[in-house]
C-alpha positions, 0 to 999 in steps of 0.5 A, a space after each residue: 480442493 484448490 489451494 487459495 494462495 495469499 500474499 501477505 506484506 512482511 511486517 505488522 500489517 501482514 500479521 494483522 491481516 493474517 489475523 483477519 484471514 484466520 478469523 475468516 476460517 483460513 488458519 495456518 498455525 505454522 505462520 506464527 512459528 519463529 523462523 525464516 520461512 517464506 511459505 506456509 500452508 495448511 492443506 486441511 484449510 486449503 490455504 497457502 500464505 507467503 510473505 513478500 515485500 509490501 511493494 511486490 504484493 500487487 505483482 504476485 496477485 496481478 500475475 496469478 502467483 497469488 489469488 489474494 493479497 494485502 496492499 497499500 492504496 499508494 501502490 494501487 494508485 502508483 502502479 495501477 495493477 490489473 487486479 480487483 480491489 475488494 475491500 478497504 481494511 482500514 489498517 495502515 492508515 496514512 496519507 500521501 502529502 506534499 511537504 516542503 521547508 516551512 519558508 517555501 513559497 511557490 513561484 508559479 513563474 517556473 516549473 516546480 521541482 518535485 522529489 518523490 518515489 511516487 512519480 505517477 501520483 505526483 504527475 497526476 496531482 499536479 496535472 489536475 492543477 495545471 502546474 508545470 513540474 520537473 520530477 526527480 525520482 528518488 527511492 529513499 530519504 526523500 526528506 533530504 531533497 528540499 533540505 539540500 535544495 535538490 527539490 522545492 517540494 516532496 511528495 511522500 507518505 506521511 503517517 505522524 509527521 514526526 520525520 518531517 518535523 525533525 527535518 524542519 519540513 512541514 506538510 503543505 497539502 494532502 493528496 489522498 488518504 491511504 490504507 490497506 486494501 484486499 485485492 484479488 487476481 481477476 481470474 481467481 476471482 472468477 474461478 474461486 468466487 465462493 471462497 473469495 466471497 466468503 473471505 470478503 464477507 467475513 472481513 467486512 463483518 470483522 471490520 463492522 464489529 471493530 467499528 
């Protein structure tokens, strides 16, 4: 039996997702041990899990190092990896939003300066509105940009809005809701269809029972 390789995002989301795989009949008790290992396998169940940085999951799946993975919709929208999106797990819910200082008013006579890590999402969003923008790509502490007048607005993930409030910013527009998705490598989906189909069916059932 060919091992099923599953990429899990490090952190709470990955742990919750593992619970769903376990319920689907793919347990791997060693993953719960307190150690720094990154790869865990259970030959009897025919499964191998590995922890990866959340933003890297789609790369492992797209390139075939993993057959399945759990990834945020934000990553799928931003990088458009060549994978199959199989199921919305309804976990890790948040939203992609535009935020700015409370006093901000959009002057449409000039380009809007947008600071973001999600340049493709931001570009598409403003292109649909026909708004001319100037994008500044930042990797972290994006909230600083409007405070220090580096940008007019930011495009970023918002969960509770607390960080925005604490920095005197407010959400101006919601671009798209975000949640965790189950994705599959296209070739794996073809050749391991039975196992993957079983997992999708089981997870969908688990979500129905939780609803």
